[in-house]
N, C-alpha and C positions, 0 to 999 in steps of 0.2 A: 286691816289682814280679815277683820272678821267678818265685816262687811260681804269682801268679795267672796270670803270663805262660803258665806249663807245665801249670797248670790248662784254661785256655781251651784251649792249643792241643792238647790230648787232650781237648777236648769236641769238635773243631773237626776232630779226625781220626777220631774216633767217628762223627760225625754223617755223615761223609763216607760212612761206610761201613756202613749201617745193619745191613745184614745180617749183618755179620761179628761185630758188638758183641753181649756176653754176654747183653744180655737183650732185646735188639731194640727195636725202636719205631720209629715213624713219625719222620722228623725235621723239625722247622719251623722259620721264621724268624718275627721280630717287628720291627714297625716303629711307633713311637706320637711322637704330640706330646704334650707336658708341663709344666707350672707347675712350677718348682724354688724353695723357698724355702732363701735360704744363712745360716749364721750361723756365722763365722768369727773369732776373736781371729787381727787382723791385725798388732796391735803393741801389745804389753802393756805397752810402757812408758805407755801413756796410758788403759788398761783399757778400748777401745773395739772395738765389734763392727760388721764390715759383717754388716748384718742386712737383707735386700733378698731379691726375687723376684723372677724371668725366665721367658721362656718356653723351653723346650729342646725337646731330640727323644732320640729313643734307638734302637738296631737290636739285634736280638738271635738267636742260633741255637741251638737245643736239639732234645731227643731226649726221649720218653718212655720209661718204664721199666715195662712192667705197665700196668696202668690209671687207678692214682693216684698217680704221682709222673713227674715230668721231671727233666731237668737242663739247666741254661741259662748260657749267654755272655751279657752285656750289654754294649754299649757306650753309656755315658750322655755327652751335651752339655748342662750342667747350666745354660747362657746367662750372664749377664753381671749381678752382684751389685754395685749402688752405694752410695754415701755421700755425703752431701753435706759441702765441705770446714767446718773449723770455725774457718777465719779468718775469718768474717764475723760472728763472736760474741764480742765481748769477753769476757766471763763467763766462755767456756769456754777461751779461752786463760789467763787468770789459774787457773784450776784445772787447765788442763794444764801449764804452766809458769811460774808465777809470778818474778821479778815482773812485771808486765803491760808496764811502762814498758822491759825492760832491751833498749836497742838493739844489742844485739850478738848477739839473738835474732830474727831474721828470720822473718815468718808462715810463709815456705815450711818451715822448720824443725820446724815444730808440725802440718803437715796429715799426719792420717789418711792411709793409701791408699785411694783411691776408686773402684777397680773392681779385681773381681776376677773372673778368667774360668775357670770349672772343668769340669773332665771327670771321669770314671771308668770303670773296669772292672771289671764283677763276674762271679761265679762262684758261683751258687744251685742249690740244690734247691726243688725246687717241689709239694711234696705239694694233690691237690686230689681234692675232692667232690664227685661230680656230685649236681644238684638234679632236676633232669628229664633228658630223653633228649638235650636241647640246652644245656641251661646247667647251668654246672658253679659253685664258688666255689675259691679255692686260695691257700695262704700262699705264702711265699717267706723263704729263709733264706738266707746268705749271705756271702763276704766281699766286698770292694768296696777296691779301690786308686784314691783318687782324687789330682788333682793341681790347683793353684789357682796361675793367673798373674797376680800384684799390683801393681798399677799406682799410680802414684803423682798425687794430684792435680794439674791443670795441667802435668805433665811432660809425659803422653802415651807413657810407657815404663817396658817392667816391669823393677821394682826386685826383686824378691821371685817365690820359687815355694815354695809349701809342697805336703805332701804326704803321706798317712798310709796307713794299712790298716786300715779297722774292718768291723765287721758290719754287714749289711744287712738287713734283714727288712722284711715287707709282707704285703698280703692285696689279692686283687682278684676282679674274676666275669669270668668267660670264657664266652662266645654262640657256635655254632656256628651260620655262616649257612646258605652254599651250597657244600657238599662240601668241600673242602681249607680255604677261607676261612672265618676268625674275626675276631671281635671281643674288646675287654677295655678293661674300666677296673680303675686298681691306683692304690693309696697305697700310699707305701712309704718307708724313711728310714735314710739312713746316719748310724747312733750319734745324734750329738745335732748335725752339721755342717747336712749335706741332710735336706730332704722333698720328694718328688715328688707328682704328680698327673698321673697317664699316660691317654691315651686314645690306643687303638693296635688294632692290626690284626695277623692272624696266618694266615699262609699254611703247609701242610702236603703233605709229599713223600710 
């Protein structure tokens, strides 16, 4: 987390003073709505996954280096992934914790956490290739630090915090609209944990 925070601070500082940056280039900001698919092993004892999707959003700041490369720092709200309780499935309970009739093992002890709220901070390089004067494709490769708050079913309180640092990669299409305003569509992945489909806008300075 410290490495990403330092890198993001350097990007923000360089973007705030684009005329003094080594390679120069216009500053831009981004905002997007997205759909995020989440796949997290939240309780390895039961070998179960939170595997769900939800809507979220992202905000970023970056700057272009030359004609074909940009550096960007982005914050992602990845929404809330949910999984139903296994308490309503007697067969699942038998597999998870035999014997099924054990009076000392209440159902609540067998519940897999039902909700995961996730966020991520990323630092990426974005090589891009113009297709026309106003349309280009681009790639994304960087590092993401993500955090997930796990909430148990029925309890409504956060019981665990999971975090990790993984690679982010993706690709998108960007369209210049009017002046400094643009739009983009992007698909990206944070390792095998999150996958996002984003629709957003950019504003250059």
